[in-house]
N, C-alpha and C positions, 0 to 999 in steps of 0.2 A: 380659682381657675389653675392648674399646675402650668408648668412650663415646657415649651417646644426646644429649650437649646440645646442645640447639638445635633440634633434630630435631621432627617434627610428627609424631603417630601419630595416624588416625584408628580409632577402635576400635568396632566395633558391641557391642552388649550391654554396655556398660561400667559401667553403673550398680553391679554386684555382682559377687563369686564371680571367676571365671579372668579375664575381661575388665577389670576393676577390678585386680586383681592385676597383670597385665600391664602396665597403665597405671601405677601405682605405683611398679612396679621402675624403667621408664624414666624417671620423674619424678623417681628416686633422682640419675640423672644433670644433670637440668636441662632434660627434654624438654616440650614441648607435647603436652597429651593432650585429642583431641578425645572427648568422650563424647557417643558418639551411640547413645541408647536411648528405650525408650517411657516408661519411668516418670519421671513429673516429680512425681505426687503418692505420699504413701507408699501401700504394700500391705498389707493385713491379713496377709499371709503371707510376704512375701519384704522383707528387710532392703532398704534404701537405694534413693535417687532419684537423678536426674543431679547434684542440686544437692549434696547429701552427699557422693557420689564426687568432686564438682570439690574440694571443702574437703578430704578425704583427698590427691587429688592436690597439691594446693597445699600442704599440709602436710609431704609428703614431697620437695618442692623443687622441683615444677614449676608449667608453667602450665596451667592448664583451660579449656576452652570447653565446657560443658554444652548439648547439643543434644537437643530433641525429635525423634527419627527414626523414621519407618517403614520398615525396610528393603524392605516388599513395594511402596512408593512410590516412582517414578522421580522425582517432583518432589521430594518429602521430602528423599532420598538426595542430589539434583543441589543443590537449595538449601544442603545442609548442608556439601558439600563446598567450594562457594563461601565460605559463610562462613568454613569454616576456611582456605580458601587465603586470605581478605582479612584476616583477623587475624595469621595466622602467616607469611604469604609463600609458601604452599605447601604439601603434603604430601608426606612421604617416606615412611610406611609405612601399610598400610592392613591391620586385623586383622578378619577375617571369625570373629567369635566368637557372633554372635546365633545362638541356635537354639531350635527347639521339639522336646519329645519327648514322644512317645505310645506307649507298646510294645504296643497292642492287636495282636493279629492280622487278617490279612485279612480272616476271615470274620466279625469284629465292629469293624472299623473305621468309623467314622461318616466319611463322605467329607470333610465341612468340615475335621475334625480332620486328613486325608490331606494336603488343599488347603492349610492353613493351615503342617505340616511342610515340604509342597514349597517354599511360597512365601517362608518364612522362612530356610529351610536351604539350598536347591540354588538358587531364584530369587535370593534375597536378596544371597547370597554372589557370584553371577554379576553381578548388577546393580551392587552395589558394587564390585567389581574394576574391570568395563568404564569405571565413570563415574571412577574413580581413574586411570585410564591417562594421559590428557593431564598430571596433575599431576604423576604418576611420571615420566614421558620429562625432565621438567624438575629431577627431584630426583637429589642425589648420593648412589649406595647405595641404590635403592629397592628394598622389599618390598613382597610380599604374603602374608600368611601366614591360611591357614584353620584353625582347630580342628575338624579332620576325620581320619577313621582312614586307614591303611594299605588299598590296593585289595585285601584276602585274602579272593578271593572263594570262599568256602565256605558251604556252605547252613547249617552251625549257625549262622551270622551272620545269617540271614536265617529261618529257620523260624518264630520264634515272634514276631517281629516285623517284618515284611517294609516296613510301610509306612515307617517310622523307618529302618530301615534303607535305604531307597532315597534317601531324603531326606538322610542322612550321607553315603553315597556319591557321591550327585550333586556334594556338596560338593567331594570328592575327583576327581571326575573333571574338575571345573572346575581344580584344581592340576593335573592331567596335561595338561590342553591346552593351559590357558594358558601354562604354563612353557613349552612348544615355541612357542607364538605370541609371545611375547615374549622368546622366550631374545637373539635379534639385538639387543635394547634392551636386555638388560643389566638388566632388572627379575627379579630372583627370585621365584617363587612358589612356596610349600612348604607342607606340611601337619604339623602337629605334633597329637599324640595322647597321652594317658596310659597308662602301664602298668596304675596301678589307677585305682579308682574316687577321686574327688576331693571334699571336703568342702565342697559348694555346696548351694544353697537346693534344687535340682533332684534332688540325692542325698537330702538331709533331707525333700523332701515327697513324692517319687514313686517312690523306688527304694528304699525300706528303712527311712527314719527315722534316729532316734538311733543304731543299732547299725551301720547303712551307714556313717553318719559316722564312726564309731570307726574303722571298719577301712579310713577312706581316706587318703589325702595331701592337705595343704593345696595351695591354687592356687598356693602360692610355688615348686613345683617347675616348675608351667607357665612361671610369669613369668620364672624365671631360665634356662627353655631357650629364650622366646623370645627373651629380651634376647641369648643367645650367637648365635641365626640374625640378627637384625638387625646386629649388630656384624658380620658376615663378608659379603665382598665378594659383592655382589648378582649379579654376572656368573658368580661359579664356583660360587654356592650357590643351586641351583634345580632343580624337578622332584623334591624329595626329599619321604619322608614318615616324618619323625622319629616316634620313640616317647620321650619325655622324658627318662627315667633312662638310655637307652642312649646318647642325644644327650650329655648332662652326663657321664658317664664318658666317652667317648670324647676328651672334651675335659679330662680332668683330675681331674672329681670323685669322691670316692671315700665321702665320708659325706652317706648317703640318709636317715638315721636322722631327722636334724632335719625331715623334710617329713610325719613321721608325726603323725596326730591324737592316737592312743594306743599307744604303744609296747607294749604289753602285748597288743595284739589282731593277729590275723593279717590282713595286708594283701588287701584283695579286688580281684582282677584285673578288669580293666575290659572290656565289650567290644571284639571286633573287634582285639584284639591276636595277631598271627601266631603261631602253633603254634611256629615256629623262633626269633623273638624270643627271647634269653635273658636273664633279669633281671641286670643286673650287681650288684646286692646282693639277699639272702634278703629275701623276701616276709612269713616266718614273725615269731611275735611275737619280739620281745627278753625274754628271760630277766631278770625280776625281780633 
């Protein structure tokens, strides 16, 4: 793999979980990480703030810029990107990781919750990508990455949680369109999605508690996959909807057990993974 030394990554939702893991992996190379997230004060149910994340980034070997950013606000995002460019000299990579989840069906959804998911997931992704383009045009090997699913349009991915599915697929539609729009500029635009559930606060608090966490992989698998994408030529790597373990396997990885939270538990497949996507390693529990 190549190095991200000296590169500047603007990562939304980077105060914890997948966003923080992607930042820490890049920081190991000596990258600059802009932690663009809302959590400035400790949350009773969520670990980490932009400041604790900044310390972890610095401890990993990178430089950090913690910024309070609301991806729903054009002014907030614009000011953050200006601050990032002023401190680090530009922006090389944007990671649209910030996301809201609510698995309520249409008949029961509170429209305020739908609006929140749409504003953070779809609109926030479009906004951050749009405002980053002037900086990315000046970068060497620029990338935009969405943590969003393949566009596998099946009823089963919508029927139980249509509002959430619309908001996540909206992020992927931005990938599809923007990859084409920016292809001539050699700005890579891709999506990355996990084959299994990932041990995050959302899984712990909203999707099944500790049992689901035990059946998950760690965020490190997405961090390694994202690093691989960022070190590929952006002009040749665009418009893809990557599944984490498939991408890593195609690039030589064979050990996926290291990402398991609990090797003795069957891994839980995530939403939105297409039926024809074959896992490169068994998801079954490892025999003791």
